ROMI-997642 format. One line per 10 residues: number of its first residue (from 1); their letters; for each residue x, y, z of N, C-alpha, C, O, CB. Coordinates in Angstrom, 3 decimals, m for minus. Atoms other than C-alpha are relative to their C-alpha. Glycine has a CB too. Layout:
<atoms>
NUM) a) X:Y:Z:X:Y:Z:X:Y:Z:X:Y:Z:X:Y:Z; ...
</atoms>
This chain:
<atoms>
1) msqtlppktc) m0.453:1.292:0.497:m1.146:12.976:m5.830:m0.672:m1.128:0.787:m0.919:m2.201:0.237:1.541:m0.110:0.096; 0.612:1.026:m0.834:m2.721:11.050:m2.957:m1.429:m0.260:m0.464:m2.255:0.650:m0.519:0.021:0.418:1.487; 1.352:0.339:0.436:m5.775:9.189:m4.189:m0.768:m0.589:1.169:m0.189:m1.222:2.052:0.029:m0.990:m1.191; 0.843:0.602:m1.014:m8.676:8.209:m2.008:m0.259:m1.438:m0.410:m0.733:m1.709:m1.514:m1.332:0.791:0.183; 0.172:1.421:0.299:m8.793:4.440:m1.821:m1.386:m0.469:0.435:m1.924:0.010:1.434:1.095:m0.839:0.695; 1.296:0.564:m0.411:m12.046:2.476:m1.723:0.202:m0.879:1.236:1.339:m1.187:1.595:m0.649:m0.828:m1.165; m0.127:0.868:m1.171:m12.798:0.327:1.330:0.742:m1.291:m0.342:0.680:m1.776:m1.472:m1.382:m0.326:0.570; m0.698:1.271:0.191:m10.663:m2.776:1.782:m1.031:m1.109:m0.212:m2.143:m1.058:0.313:0.920:m0.322:1.220; 0.878:1.152:0.253:m12.176:m6.030:0.543:0.421:m1.213:0.817:m0.306:m2.206:0.866:0.002:m0.354:m1.489; m0.503:1.104:m0.798:m10.095:m8.282:2.798:0.977:0.580:1.021:1.277:1.773:0.979:0.683:m1.096:m0.897
11) siermvtmdq) m0.914:m0.507:m1.026:m7.707:m8.025:5.758:1.454:m0.294:m0.358:1.747:m1.212:m1.124:m0.336:m0.612:1.363; m1.422:0.119:0.294:m3.936:m7.649:5.668:0.543:m1.391:0.356:1.507:m1.853:m0.254:0.777:1.072:0.756; m0.466:1.339:m0.392:m3.539:m11.038:7.393:m0.130:m1.007:m1.143:0.553:m2.031:m1.142:m0.787:m0.496:1.214; 0.228:0.909:1.124:m4.753:m12.680:4.168:0.776:0.407:m1.254:0.643:m0.226:m2.301:m1.479:m0.062:m0.317; m0.669:m0.548:1.182:m2.495:m10.664:1.840:1.066:m0.940:m0.567:1.118:m1.147:m1.780:0.631:1.332:0.342; m1.037:0.937:0.435:0.450:m13.105:1.687:m0.154:m1.261:0.847:0.215:m1.273:2.021:1.455:0.622:0.140; 0.298:1.203:m0.778:m0.549:m16.631:2.715:0.635:m1.272:m0.560:0.850:m2.224:0.191:m1.483:m0.186:0.079; m0.591:1.200:0.599:0.980:m19.145:0.270:1.417:m0.175:0.549:2.191:0.781:0.591:0.014:0.097:m1.567; m1.325:0.254:m0.587:4.061:m20.801:1.829:1.135:0.500:m0.883:2.089:1.102:m0.391:0.180:m1.485:0.258; m1.042:m0.428:0.936:6.138:m20.121:m1.301:0.148:1.526:0.008:1.266:2.041:m0.010:m0.322:m0.496:m1.427
21) dvqlvlegkk) m0.044:m1.462:m0.022:5.213:m16.417:m1.245:0.546:0.518:1.325:1.339:1.460:1.345:m1.392:0.579:m0.251; m0.505:m0.410:m1.318:5.845:m16.099:2.503:1.513:m0.145:0.020:2.213:0.746:0.502:m0.648:m0.844:1.141; m1.448:0.235:0.023:9.318:m17.588:1.984:0.710:1.065:m0.833:1.765:1.559:m0.436:0.311:m1.402:m0.559; m0.609:m1.037:0.849:10.064:m15.128:m0.850:0.050:1.344:0.730:1.031:2.077:0.608:m0.786:0.147:m1.324; 0.012:m1.245:m0.782:9.050:m12.213:1.420:1.099:m0.053:1.060:1.874:0.893:1.202:m1.393:0.229:0.668; m0.987:0.124:m1.075:11.202:m13.493:4.295:1.430:0.058:m0.527:2.332:0.516:0.174:m0.214:m1.301:0.759; m1.329:m0.041:0.623:14.171:m13.858:1.908:0.308:1.365:m0.615:1.412:1.588:m1.110:0.108:m1.078:m1.071; m0.211:m1.329:0.580:13.710:m10.244:0.743:m0.137:0.042:m1.505:0.209:1.045:m2.129:1.345:0.499:0.373; 0.141:0.075:1.459:12.929:m11.355:m2.818:m1.356:0.484:m0.486:m1.511:0.806:m1.664:0.219:m1.419:m0.468; 1.360:m0.430:0.363:9.235:m10.384:m2.781:m0.334:1.249:0.805:m0.390:1.205:2.034:m1.057:m1.138:0.264
31) tatrrngrya) 0.318:m1.268:m0.662:8.360:m6.752:m2.010:m1.320:0.584:m0.492:m1.649:1.737:m0.212:1.122:1.004:m0.225; 1.312:m0.429:0.490:4.973:m6.565:m3.738:m0.869:m1.232:m0.197:m0.374:m2.333:m0.439:0.126:0.813:m1.331; 0.942:1.065:0.313:1.860:m8.653:m4.140:m1.219:0.604:m0.669:m1.657:1.702:m0.325:m0.401:m0.787:1.272; 1.187:m0.445:0.731:m1.083:m8.334:m6.497:m1.168:m0.889:0.396:m1.051:m2.113:0.456:0.234:m0.039:m1.547; 1.213:0.719:m0.395:m4.589:m9.297:m5.439:m1.178:0.594:m0.756:m1.118:1.730:m1.227:m0.231:0.077:1.546; 1.218:m0.501:0.659:m8.061:m8.981:m6.967:m0.666:1.092:0.822:m1.345:1.959:0.272:m0.990:m1.145:m0.240; 0.594:m1.000:m0.878:m9.133:m6.928:m3.962:1.074:0.797:0.714:2.272:0.586:0.527:m0.926:m0.659:1.013; m0.923:m0.838:m0.762:m7.607:m4.369:m1.661:0.092:m0.557:1.421:m0.909:m0.646:2.131:m0.466:1.502:0.009; m0.217:0.691:m1.273:m6.073:m5.992:1.438:0.631:0.879:1.068:0.646:0.499:2.239:0.865:m1.200:m0.219; m0.706:m0.821:m0.985:m4.216:m3.130:3.119:m0.004:1.460:m0.400:m0.212:1.814:m1.561:1.433:m0.487:0.174
41) dpgevmeldg) m0.199:m1.436:0.198:m3.784:0.600:3.516:1.490:0.298:0.116:2.203:m0.418:0.819:m0.824:0.840:1.038; m1.388:m0.408:m0.218:m0.418:2.350:3.173:0.219:0.291:1.490:m0.611:0.923:2.143:0.353:1.251:m0.865; m0.307:m0.185:m1.415:1.232:2.354:6.592:m0.415:m1.174:0.861:0.045:m1.307:1.995:m0.662:1.237:0.503; 0.429:1.182:m0.759:m0.476:m0.856:7.687:1.149:m1.011:0.031:1.963:m1.061:m0.891:m1.291:m0.640:m0.629; m1.103:0.950:m0.184:1.836:m3.617:8.960:m0.532:m1.428:0.006:m1.495:m1.747:0.701:0.764:0.293:1.315; 0.314:1.430:m0.046:1.645:m7.332:8.214:1.154:m0.691:0.716:2.301:m0.248:0.661:m0.225:m0.600:m1.450; m1.020:0.765:m0.707:3.486:m9.874:10.302:0.088:m1.389:m0.603:m0.921:m2.078:m0.759:m0.310:m0.078:1.515; m0.256:1.330:0.548:5.059:m13.001:8.810:1.143:m0.616:0.787:2.239:m0.057:0.824:0.334:0.060:m1.530; m1.039:0.719:m0.737:7.005:m15.468:10.958:0.688:0.909:1.029:1.903:0.843:1.214:1.040:m0.573:m0.977; m0.528:m0.875:m1.040:7.427:m12.839:13.691:0.700:1.250:m0.507:1.197:2.040:0.296:0.938:m0.760:0.838
51) rkfevtkvyq) m0.629:m1.200:0.587:8.808:m10.191:11.291:m1.092:0.912:m0.542:m2.140:0.447:m0.989:1.015:m0.383:m1.137; 1.004:m0.991:0.400:6.970:m6.992:10.394:0.369:0.634:m1.347:1.531:0.930:m1.624:m0.140:1.094:1.085; m0.154:m0.590:1.327:6.455:m5.573:6.895:m1.050:1.090:m0.157:m2.247:0.842:m0.011:m0.134:m1.081:m1.128; 0.915:m1.141:0.141:4.955:m2.126:6.294:m0.374:0.207:m1.459:0.487:0.216:m2.339:0.636:1.283:0.570; 0.492:m0.289:1.345:2.801:m1.466:3.247:0.350:1.459:m0.314:m0.002:2.372:0.433:m1.560:m0.260:m0.117; m0.447:m1.345:0.370:4.297:1.534:1.441:m0.837:0.623:m1.106:m0.979:1.845:m1.167:1.438:m0.041:m0.431; 0.819:m0.500:1.115:2.079:1.817:m1.665:m1.126:m0.983:m0.278:m0.956:m2.195:m0.148:0.862:0.217:m1.280; 1.137:0.806:0.438:m1.336:0.567:m2.765:m0.589:0.717:m1.220:m0.986:1.880:m1.137:m1.084:m0.189:1.162; 0.528:m0.615:1.227:m2.503:1.188:m6.341:m0.511:m1.089:m0.938:m0.211:m2.270:m0.764:1.091:0.862:m0.707; 0.525:0.940:0.992:m4.310:m0.425:m9.259:0.893:m0.017:m1.230:1.527:0.978:m1.582:m1.445:0.367:m0.392
61) qslgemtded) m0.803:0.182:1.210:m2.586:m1.792:m12.344:m0.648:m1.110:m0.824:m1.178:m2.072:m0.267:1.501:m0.345:0.346; 0.484:1.102:0.834:m3.677:m3.871:m15.321:1.141:m0.992:m0.190:2.313:m0.619:m0.155:m0.533:0.518:m1.383; m1.031:1.018:0.203:m1.858:m7.146:m15.915:0.854:0.320:m1.225:2.044:0.008:m1.259:m0.642:m1.386:m0.153; m0.733:m0.361:1.212:m0.884:m5.844:m19.350:1.028:1.100:0.212:1.939:1.263:m0.599:m0.960:0.425:m1.057; m0.971:m1.063:m0.319:0.974:m2.920:m17.732:1.215:m0.530:0.748:2.223:0.165:0.872:m0.667:1.087:0.829; m1.099:0.562:m0.777:3.194:m5.244:m15.706:1.263:m0.163:m0.844:1.199:m0.499:m2.026:m0.410:m1.345:0.589; m1.299:0.138:0.651:6.904:m5.300:m16.567:0.798:m1.111:0.697:0.377:m1.629:1.732:0.784:1.352:0.032; m0.879:0.964:m0.664:9.715:m7.730:m15.772:0.417:0.526:1.374:0.563:m0.251:2.317:1.250:m0.290:m0.868; m0.355:m0.595:m1.296:10.680:m5.284:m12.987:m1.119:m0.232:1.021:m0.843:m0.533:2.182:0.278:1.519:m0.156; 1.138:0.283:m0.884:7.175:m5.661:m11.505:0.019:m1.470:0.424:m0.206:m1.787:1.592:m1.344:0.345:m0.705
71) aqkegytsme) m0.048:1.440:m0.303:7.508:m9.458:m11.725:1.119:m0.289:0.999:0.965:m1.155:1.862:0.210:m0.832:m1.298; m1.114:0.192:m0.929:10.858:m9.230:m9.901:m0.383:0.448:1.405:0.046:m0.167:2.381:1.241:0.769:m0.479; 0.490:m0.420:m1.314:9.184:m7.300:m7.057:m0.914:m1.069:0.596:m1.054:m1.168:1.815:m0.748:1.345:m0.105; 0.851:1.114:m0.437:6.797:m10.282:m6.896:0.835:m1.231:0.368:0.309:m2.209:0.899:m1.009:m0.362:m1.104; m0.887:1.106:m0.333:9.828:m12.560:m6.484:0.310:m0.932:m1.162:0.846:m2.021:m0.953:m0.594:m0.786:1.100; m0.207:0.834:1.180:10.020:m13.919:m10.037:0.974:0.678:m0.950:1.090:1.904:m0.948:m1.337:m0.284:m0.712; m1.033:m0.567:0.863:12.738:m13.468:m12.673:m0.563:0.764:m1.189:0.079:1.678:m1.708:0.899:m1.090:m0.494; 0.578:m0.633:1.194:10.383:m12.451:m15.490:m1.517:m0.051:0.063:m2.097:m0.740:0.903:0.504:m0.690:m1.289; 1.462:0.028:0.101:6.780:m11.799:m16.420:m0.490:m1.400:m0.332:m1.519:m1.835:0.185:m0.489:0.995:m1.064; 0.409:1.354:0.380:6.606:m15.262:m17.988:m0.014:m0.923:1.226:m0.944:m1.711:1.393:0.947:m0.565:m1.087
81) dyknyilslh) m0.041:0.812:m1.221:7.660:m16.902:m14.684:m1.159:0.357:0.926:m1.807:m0.524:1.491:1.343:0.192:0.733; 1.101:m0.444:m0.866:5.142:m14.787:m12.739:m1.339:m0.500:m0.541:m2.161:m1.031:0.206:m0.012:1.545:0.118; 1.251:0.430:0.634:2.343:m15.544:m15.209:m0.211:m1.503:0.193:m1.314:m1.936:0.527:0.007:0.350:m1.508; 0.113:1.453:m0.176:3.077:m19.300:m15.049:m0.350:m0.356:1.435:m1.139:m1.272:1.667:1.302:m0.691:m0.402; 0.301:0.248:m1.409:3.002:m19.191:m11.234:m1.477:0.303:0.291:m2.173:m0.512:0.896:0.919:0.858:0.910; 1.395:m0.392:m0.250:m0.339:m17.334:m11.122:m0.960:m1.008:m0.636:m1.942:m1.411:m0.012:m0.276:1.424:m0.553; 0.889:0.952:0.686:m1.907:m19.694:m13.669:0.051:m1.382:0.652:m0.925:m2.129:0.582:0.381:m0.112:m1.485; m0.072:1.285:m0.707:m0.653:m22.715:m11.674:m0.888:0.019:1.251:m1.376:m1.027:1.682:1.466:m0.321:0.388; 0.863:m0.139:m1.174:m2.613:m21.370:m8.667:m1.479:0.003:m0.374:m2.329:m0.416:0.411:0.342:1.278:0.752; 1.386:m0.174:0.449:m5.777:m20.715:m10.701:m0.203:m0.715:m1.336:m0.324:m0.059:m2.370:m0.355:1.510:m0.129
91) pgmpflphmt) 0.165:0.744:1.258:m6.185:m23.513:m13.288:m1.247:0.453:m0.761:m2.325:0.606:m0.187:m0.081:m1.509:0.282; 1.124:m0.388:0.842:m8.382:m22.466:m16.186:m0.260:1.489:m0.048:m1.048:1.954:m0.871:m1.217:m0.682:0.465; 0.200:m1.456:0.001:m8.184:m18.756:m15.355:0.804:0.612:m1.143:1.986:0.304:m1.297:0.421:0.631:1.372; m0.782:m0.683:1.034:m7.211:m16.610:m18.326:0.835:1.124:0.623:0.416:1.741:1.603:m0.932:0.567:m1.104; m0.863:m1.113:m0.429:m4.357:m14.116:m17.834:m0.260:1.123:m0.993:0.373:1.195:m2.046:1.556:m0.410:0.046; 0.475:m1.011:0.940:m6.038:m11.101:m19.419:0.715:1.335:0.209:0.703:1.872:1.317:m1.511:0.186:0.143; m0.742:m1.263:m0.141:m3.961:m7.964:m20.114:m0.839:1.153:0.554:m0.304:2.024:1.239:0.562:0.403:m1.336; 0.845:m1.109:m0.465:m6.954:m5.681:m19.380:m0.484:m0.194:1.442:m1.068:0.725:2.017:m1.203:0.157:m0.924; 0.465:0.258:m1.361:m7.672:m7.312:m15.981:0.770:0.889:0.979:1.999:0.951:0.949:0.172:m1.502:0.368; m0.607:m0.912:m0.971:m7.043:m4.827:m13.167:0.120:m0.677:1.354:m0.807:m1.340:1.820:m0.825:1.296:0.123
101) vwvhefnevk) m0.261:0.560:m1.324:m5.498:m5.886:m9.864:0.490:1.117:0.930:0.888:2.191:0.478:1.049:m1.159:m0.081; m0.535:m0.923:m0.996:m4.512:m4.122:m6.637:1.434:m0.409:0.325:1.700:m1.562:0.666:m0.883:0.014:1.289; m1.402:0.225:m0.330:m0.765:m3.806:m6.090:0.242:0.511:1.412:m0.128:1.635:1.748:0.949:0.703:m1.026; m0.380:m0.373:m1.369:0.483:m3.758:m2.487:1.516:m0.135:0.071:2.044:m1.243:m0.028:m0.727:m0.910:1.100; m1.467:0.045:m0.141:4.174:m2.815:m2.103:0.317:0.154:1.480:m0.381:0.866:2.202:0.713:1.129:m0.860; m0.334:m0.018:m1.427:5.890:m3.318:1.255:1.500:m0.168:0.212:2.219:m0.646:m0.665:m0.763:m1.105:0.743; m1.389:0.126:m0.415:9.235:m3.207:3.068:0.040:m0.513:1.419:m0.875:m0.265:2.204:0.747:1.344:m0.120; m0.139:0.482:m1.373:10.478:m4.922:6.191:0.274:1.166:0.927:1.036:2.075:0.599:1.124:m1.049:0.107; m0.214:m1.000:m1.043:10.329:m2.795:9.335:1.180:m0.510:0.823:1.100:m1.569:1.445:m1.306:0.229:0.900; m1.207:0.410:m0.745:13.795:m2.967:10.901:m0.030:0.511:1.412:0.900:0.263:2.179:1.262:0.498:m0.693
</atoms>
């Protein structure tokens, strides 16, 4: 079941950087983030505001496969809210169902 992951394209320190997203993580409302590249390996730890969060899963997913449950892991109530947030960050970018992103799921290390 374990797949071999390609090399990372960025570092874990850059995985969650937007103030709004950091706040959602710290509040326990955001337990996943999607990026165009791969920012972490499973087991790697990111630190936000002095708290540690361990990456538990890293996998690819198309935007069209996302569900409301996936959007809730991102800290949003629905796919529509998540889509609007992403498009507000990237004006003019199309939200294409076939576009593949890297999903990084994580939990706080207690």
